[in-house]
C-alpha positions as CSV (number, residue, x, y, z in Angstrom):
1,X,131.3,74.8,74.6
2,X,128.5,72.6,76.1
3,X,129.2,69.1,77.1
4,X,126.3,66.9,78.0
5,X,124.7,63.5,77.5
6,X,122.1,63.1,74.8
7,X,118.5,62.2,75.6
8,X,119.2,58.6,74.6
9,X,122.3,58.5,76.8
10,X,120.4,59.9,79.8
11,X,117.7,57.2,79.3
12,X,120.4,54.6,79.0
13,X,121.9,55.8,82.3
14,X,118.6,55.5,84.0
15,X,118.0,51.9,82.8
16,X,121.6,51.0,83.8
17,X,121.0,52.4,87.2
18,X,117.9,50.4,87.7
19,X,119.5,47.1,86.8
20,X,122.7,47.9,88.7
21,X,120.6,48.7,91.8
22,X,118.8,45.3,91.4
23,X,122.1,43.5,91.0
24,X,123.6,45.2,94.1
25,X,120.5,44.2,96.2
26,X,121.4,40.6,95.6
27,X,124.8,40.9,97.1
28,X,125.2,40.6,100.9
29,X,127.8,42.9,102.4
30,X,127.5,41.2,105.8
31,X,128.1,42.3,109.3
32,X,131.8,41.4,109.4
33,X,134.7,40.1,107.3
34,X,133.5,36.6,107.6
35,X,129.9,37.3,106.7
36,X,130.1,38.7,103.2
37,X,128.4,37.2,100.2
38,X,130.6,36.0,97.3
39,X,131.2,38.5,94.5
40,X,130.4,35.9,91.9
41,X,126.9,36.6,90.6
42,X,124.2,33.9,90.7
43,X,123.0,32.5,87.4
44,X,119.8,34.7,87.4
45,X,121.9,37.9,87.9
46,X,124.4,37.0,85.2
47,X,121.5,36.2,82.8
48,X,120.1,39.6,83.5
49,X,123.4,41.2,82.6
50,X,123.7,39.2,79.4
51,X,120.1,39.9,78.4
52,X,120.6,43.7,79.0
53,X,123.3,43.5,76.3
54,X,126.0,44.9,78.5
55,X,128.6,42.3,77.6
56,X,128.0,42.7,73.9
57,X,127.8,46.5,73.7
58,X,131.4,47.3,72.8
59,X,132.1,44.3,70.5
60,X,131.8,44.7,66.7
61,X,128.7,43.5,64.9
62,X,130.5,40.5,63.4
63,X,131.4,39.4,66.9
64,X,127.9,39.6,68.2
65,X,128.1,43.1,69.5
66,X,126.5,46.5,69.1
67,X,129.7,48.6,68.5
68,X,128.9,51.0,71.3
69,X,131.1,54.0,71.8
70,X,133.3,54.4,74.8
71,X,131.1,57.2,76.2
72,X,128.2,54.8,76.3
73,X,130.4,52.2,78.1
74,X,131.5,55.0,80.5
75,X,127.8,55.6,81.4
76,X,127.4,51.9,82.3
77,X,130.7,51.7,84.3
78,X,129.7,54.8,86.3
79,X,126.4,53.2,87.3
80,X,128.2,49.9,88.3
81,X,130.5,51.9,90.5
82,X,127.7,54.0,91.9
83,X,125.8,50.9,93.1
84,X,128.9,48.9,94.0
85,X,127.8,46.1,91.8
86,X,129.4,42.8,92.7
87,X,129.3,41.3,89.2
88,X,132.4,41.1,87.0
89,X,130.9,43.2,84.2
90,X,133.9,45.5,83.8
91,X,136.4,42.6,83.8
92,X,134.5,40.7,81.2
93,X,134.0,43.8,79.0
94,X,137.7,44.7,79.2
95,X,138.8,41.1,78.5
96,X,136.6,41.0,75.5
97,X,137.9,44.3,74.2
98,X,141.5,43.0,74.5
99,X,140.7,39.8,72.8
100,X,138.9,41.6,70.0
101,X,142.0,43.8,69.5
102,X,144.1,40.6,69.1
103,X,141.7,39.3,66.5
104,X,140.2,36.5,68.5
105,X,137.7,34.1,66.8
106,X,134.2,35.4,66.5
107,X,132.8,32.3,68.1
108,X,134.6,33.0,71.4
109,X,133.6,36.6,71.4
110,X,130.0,35.7,70.7
111,X,130.0,33.4,73.7
112,X,131.3,36.2,75.9
113,X,128.6,38.5,74.5
114,X,125.9,35.9,75.3
115,X,127.2,35.4,78.8
116,X,127.9,31.7,78.2
117,X,131.7,32.0,78.5
118,X,133.1,33.8,81.5
119,X,136.6,35.1,81.5
120,X,138.7,37.8,83.2
121,X,141.6,40.0,82.0
122,X,145.0,38.9,83.1
123,X,147.0,41.8,84.6
124,X,150.6,42.1,85.8
125,X,151.3,41.1,89.4
126,X,151.1,44.8,90.5
127,X,147.9,45.2,88.5
128,X,149.3,48.1,86.5
129,X,148.5,46.8,83.0
130,X,147.8,43.8,80.8
131,X,149.9,40.8,81.5
132,X,152.3,39.4,78.9
133,X,153.5,36.4,80.9
134,X,152.0,33.6,82.9
135,X,153.0,35.1,86.3
136,X,150.0,37.4,86.6
137,X,146.6,37.8,88.2
138,X,143.1,37.7,86.9
139,X,141.3,40.9,87.9
140,X,137.5,41.2,88.5
141,X,137.5,37.4,88.1
142,X,134.4,36.4,90.2
143,X,132.8,33.4,88.5
144,X,135.3,33.4,85.6
145,X,136.2,30.1,84.0
146,X,139.7,31.2,82.8
147,X,141.8,34.2,81.9
148,X,143.6,34.8,78.6
149,X,147.2,36.1,78.1
150,X,147.0,37.1,74.4
151,X,150.8,37.6,74.2
152,X,151.2,33.9,75.2
153,X,148.2,32.8,73.1
154,X,147.0,30.7,76.0
155,X,144.0,30.5,78.3
156,X,144.8,29.7,81.9
157,X,142.7,28.1,84.7
158,X,142.2,30.2,87.8
159,X,143.2,29.6,91.4
160,X,141.3,30.5,94.5
161,X,140.7,34.3,95.2
162,X,143.5,36.0,96.9
163,X,143.0,38.7,99.7
164,X,141.8,41.9,98.1
165,X,140.6,45.3,99.5
166,X,137.5,45.4,97.3
167,X,134.8,43.0,98.6
168,X,132.8,43.4,95.4
169,X,135.6,42.1,93.2
170,X,137.8,39.0,93.1
171,X,141.4,38.7,92.1
172,X,142.7,35.2,91.3
173,X,146.1,33.8,90.4
174,X,146.6,32.1,87.0
175,X,146.9,28.3,87.1
176,X,147.6,25.7,84.5
177,X,147.1,26.3,80.7
178,X,143.7,25.0,79.5
179,X,143.5,26.2,75.9
180,X,145.7,27.5,73.1
181,X,144.5,30.3,71.0
182,X,146.6,30.1,67.8
183,X,144.5,32.6,65.9
184,X,145.6,35.7,67.9
185,X,147.7,38.4,66.2
186,X,149.4,41.2,68.1
187,X,147.6,44.5,67.5
188,X,149.5,47.5,66.1
189,X,150.6,50.3,68.4
190,X,147.6,52.5,67.6
191,X,145.1,49.7,68.5
192,X,147.0,48.7,71.6
193,X,147.0,52.3,72.9
194,X,143.3,52.6,72.2
195,X,142.6,49.4,74.0
196,X,144.5,50.5,77.1
197,X,142.8,53.9,77.0
198,X,139.4,52.2,76.9
199,X,140.2,50.0,79.9
200,X,141.5,53.1,81.8
201,X,138.4,55.1,80.9
202,X,136.2,52.4,82.4
203,X,138.2,52.4,85.7
204,X,137.9,56.1,85.9
205,X,134.1,55.9,85.4
206,X,133.9,53.3,88.1
207,X,135.8,55.6,90.5
208,X,133.5,58.4,89.6
209,X,130.4,56.4,90.3
210,X,131.9,55.2,93.6
211,X,132.8,58.7,94.9
212,X,129.4,60.1,93.7
213,X,127.5,57.4,95.7
214,X,129.6,58.1,98.8
215,X,129.1,61.8,98.5
216,X,125.3,61.5,98.0
217,X,125.1,59.4,101.1
218,X,127.2,61.8,103.1
219,X,125.0,64.7,102.0
220,X,121.9,62.9,103.0
221,X,123.4,62.0,106.4
222,X,124.5,65.7,106.9
223,X,120.9,66.8,106.3
224,X,119.2,64.4,108.6
225,X,121.7,63.6,111.4
226,X,121.1,66.0,114.3
227,X,123.8,66.8,117.0
228,X,123.6,69.5,119.6
229,X,120.2,70.4,118.3
230,X,121.3,71.1,114.7
231,X,121.9,69.0,111.5
232,X,125.6,68.1,111.3
233,X,125.5,69.7,107.9
234,X,125.2,73.1,109.6
235,X,128.7,72.9,111.0
236,X,131.4,74.6,109.0
237,X,133.9,71.7,109.2
238,X,131.4,69.3,107.7
239,X,130.4,71.8,105.0
240,X,134.1,72.2,104.0
241,X,134.6,68.4,103.7
242,X,131.5,68.1,101.5
243,X,132.4,71.1,99.4
244,X,135.9,69.8,98.8
245,X,134.5,66.4,97.9
246,X,132.0,67.9,95.5
247,X,134.8,69.8,93.7
248,X,136.9,66.7,93.4
249,X,133.9,64.7,92.1
250,X,132.9,67.2,89.5
251,X,136.5,67.7,88.3
252,X,136.8,63.9,88.0
253,X,133.6,63.8,86.0
254,X,135.1,66.3,83.5
255,X,138.3,64.2,83.2
256,X,136.3,61.0,82.9
257,X,134.0,62.3,80.1
258,X,136.9,63.7,78.1
259,X,138.9,60.5,78.4
260,X,135.9,58.4,77.3
261,X,135.3,60.7,74.3
262,X,139.0,60.6,73.4
263,X,139.0,56.8,73.1
264,X,137.0,56.9,69.8
265,X,137.8,60.5,68.7
266,X,141.5,61.0,69.0
267,X,144.6,59.1,67.8
268,X,145.5,56.2,70.1
269,X,148.4,57.8,71.9
270,X,146.5,61.0,72.6
271,X,143.6,59.0,73.9
272,X,145.9,57.0,76.1
273,X,147.4,60.2,77.5
274,X,144.0,61.6,78.3
275,X,143.1,58.4,80.0
276,X,146.3,58.4,82.1
277,X,145.6,62.0,83.2
278,X,142.0,61.1,84.2
279,X,143.0,57.9,86.0
280,X,145.7,59.7,87.9
281,X,143.3,62.5,89.0
282,X,140.3,60.2,89.8
283,X,142.4,57.7,91.7
284,X,143.6,60.2,94.2
285,X,140.3,62.1,94.3
286,X,138.1,59.0,94.9
287,X,140.1,57.9,97.9
288,X,140.1,61.4,99.4
289,X,136.3,61.8,98.8
290,X,135.6,58.4,100.4
291,X,137.8,59.2,103.4
292,X,136.0,62.5,103.8
293,X,132.7,60.7,103.7
294,X,133.7,58.5,106.6
295,X,134.6,61.7,108.6
296,X,131.1,63.1,107.8
297,X,129.4,59.9,109.0
298,X,131.4,60.2,112.2
299,X,131.6,57.2,114.6
300,X,129.2,55.1,112.6
301,X,131.3,55.6,109.5
302,X,134.0,53.5,111.2
303,X,131.6,50.5,111.7
304,X,131.1,47.5,109.4
305,X,127.3,48.1,109.2
306,X,127.8,51.5,107.5
307,X,128.4,51.3,103.7
308,X,131.2,53.8,103.8
309,X,133.9,51.1,104.0
310,X,132.5,49.5,100.8
311,X,133.0,52.7,98.8
312,X,136.5,53.3,100.3
313,X,137.6,49.7,99.6
314,X,136.3,49.9,96.0
315,X,138.0,53.2,95.5
316,X,141.3,51.9,96.8
317,X,141.1,48.8,94.6
318,X,140.0,50.6,91.5
319,X,142.8,53.1,92.2
320,X,145.3,50.3,91.9
321,X,143.8,48.5,88.9
322,X,145.6,49.5,85.7
323,X,147.9,51.8,87.7
324,X,147.4,54.4,90.4
325,X,148.2,58.1,90.2
326,X,151.9,57.5,90.9
327,X,152.2,55.0,88.0
328,X,150.5,57.2,85.4
329,X,152.2,60.4,86.6
330,X,155.6,58.7,86.2
331,X,154.7,57.5,82.7
332,X,153.4,60.9,81.6
333,X,156.5,62.7,83.0
334,X,158.8,60.2,81.3
335,X,157.0,60.8,78.0
336,X,156.6,64.6,78.3
337,X,160.2,65.3,79.5
338,X,162.1,62.7,77.6
339,X,163.5,65.3,75.3
340,X,162.5,63.4,72.2
């Protein structure tokens, strides 16, 4: 059985990569914790995102979207992770998907698709899933105007960003209610499961892009950095780290692609289980790969100037968002061994 992207999907990946690289170039990672550019994109960058159609891709046609499949969204998310883009594209896409599943008004969804209305998904305080109460956090909330808790039918203002590992994303606490959305209707179990599977698949893709970028940089460093008269890549210990990281990355890719395909191809609960498996595996793998990369870089890998800490921070944060491996393994175990 062959699994590969179509010619159109490969072309889309290339175009996403070019724009993602441009967006990343406009973000300043600084030379210390107090010299980092804000993760909120400027108006020009956000306009480019909206013009590219990224925010509208997944929405249905009546909501101003293109009805893209989850695999196409996975391609986009991987490129965002690969270039460590500091624009809240994933947060906006996930929030829009959630609102669409709750039957939000087309006008609001069209505004999101056009980039004129910025919002973020509200997650539980531990970031393991969508919030159903006001005591929650807005994730990937840089530049967002508000966050919606569909279960409460209310949009909330956002407070100042709280400390977070990932410098390319912002997490903000919910503030006072600013709008009531009376038209929302709770989705059935099938739709809710599929929405959660979709969100998880995007986080897995982001983790995949992050670990691939880190591994690519480590490979380039191992080829060009010379110590004791030889490239560091000639040393067996370095080779072993890189080989292990390659295996983890490719295994994560297989899990990621399957999870994304399952979102639209399998029943909701099956898709959610596939997404949980992928998120559990990629969460652990991405952190290990990024830690290996710091080892390959050696002393410079521990400095602020090296990009290694950006990848490791993003991996840790994406690992926590929508549940880490411990959370999903516990859910899978409880389901599989419940005896029902």
